[in-house]
N, C-alpha and C positions, 0 to 999 in steps of 0.2 A: 455633463462633465463627470458626475459621480458614477454613472454607468460605465464610462470609458475607464475611469480609474479602477473600478471594481474588476472590469474585464482584464486589465493589465495586471492587477494584483493576483487574480486567480491564475493567469497564465504564468506568472513568475513564481508561484508557490512551489511547483516541483523543483525549480532550480534552488530554492531556499533549502529544501531537504537535501539535495545533492551536495551543496556547499557545506551544510552543517555536518554531513557525514564525512566529507573529505577533510574538513578542518579538524575533526575531532575523532578520537579513538574511544569515545564513550560507548557503553553498551547498556542494554536493558532500559530500566526506568530512567537512569541518568541521561541516556541518549534521547528518550522521548521528551524529558523535561527540557533538555538543551534545545531541541527542535522547536518546541513551543515558545521558549524564551526568544529564540531567533525570530519567530513569526511575530511575536509581540513587539519586538524592536522595529521590525519592518513596518508593522501597522502604525506604530507611534510616529515613525518618520513621515508617513503618509496621512496622518491624522484620521485614521479609520476607527473611530470611536466604538462603533458597534462590534467591529471585529476584535478590538482589544478586549472588550468585555467578555466575549465568548472565549477567547484564548486564555484570559486570566482565570475564568471558571475551570477550563480544562486543566490548566496548570495546577490549580488547587486540588482538583480531583486526583491528578497523578501524584502530587505531593502526599496527599492523605491516604490513598488507597493502592497505589502501585507497588508491587513487590517483584523483584527479579524472578523469583520462583514461579509466581502466578503468570507473569508475562511469558516466561519460557514455556510453561504448560499450554498457554493459549496459542503460542506460535507453533508448538509441536502438534497440537490438535489441528491447526490449520493446514500444516504440511500433510498430515495423515488424510485429511479431507480431500486435499488436492491430489494426492496420490491415488485415492479411490476414484476420483473423477477421471484421471488419466486412464486408469484401467478400464473404466466404463466406456470412455471414448475409443479406446483401442478395440474393444469388443464391437462397438457400433461400426467402426471402420471395417473390421473383418467381415461383418455381416453385409455391409454395403459392397465390399469387394466380391463377396460370394454372389451377390445379386447381379454384378456385372454392369450396373448402371453408372456411367461416367459422372453424371451430374450429382448423384447421391454420394459417390465415392469422394468427389472433390469437396462437397459440403462437409462430410464426416472428417476428412483430412484436415480441413480448416478448423473444425471444432477441436480436434485432437491437438493441433498446433497451439491453439489458444489455451487449452487446458495445461499443456506442457509449459507454456510461458507463465501461467499463473502459479504452477508448482515451483518453477525456478524463482519467482519473486518471493514465494512463501519460504523457500529454503534460504534465500538470501536474508530474509528478515530474522531468521534464527541466529545469524551471526551478529545482529545489531544489538 
């Protein structure tokens, strides 16, 4: 029973994030704090005591240590890292295309697509 509940809770977690962002125009540390508060509320409704403990610890850490400036710098660094990864994947794809091997080209194209998706997610996090 507990395993089923945990599986359902883990599956529902991304929806919690989506609804928290849709319902709120908070940004930075305030948005992170709001998301964790939403998760704590969800865990309390479902009596997930160990989850509540971890979330409360995370909430305390955000309250004590999170600053919008630091958070922005972290997110900008992540975007820069993902941009570099996209450039690397583009070079790998170009090399694969030069080799003319269809299997290798397809594999490199998929990696490039994945890297671009990660970059888009990192860029989206900048606006949160």
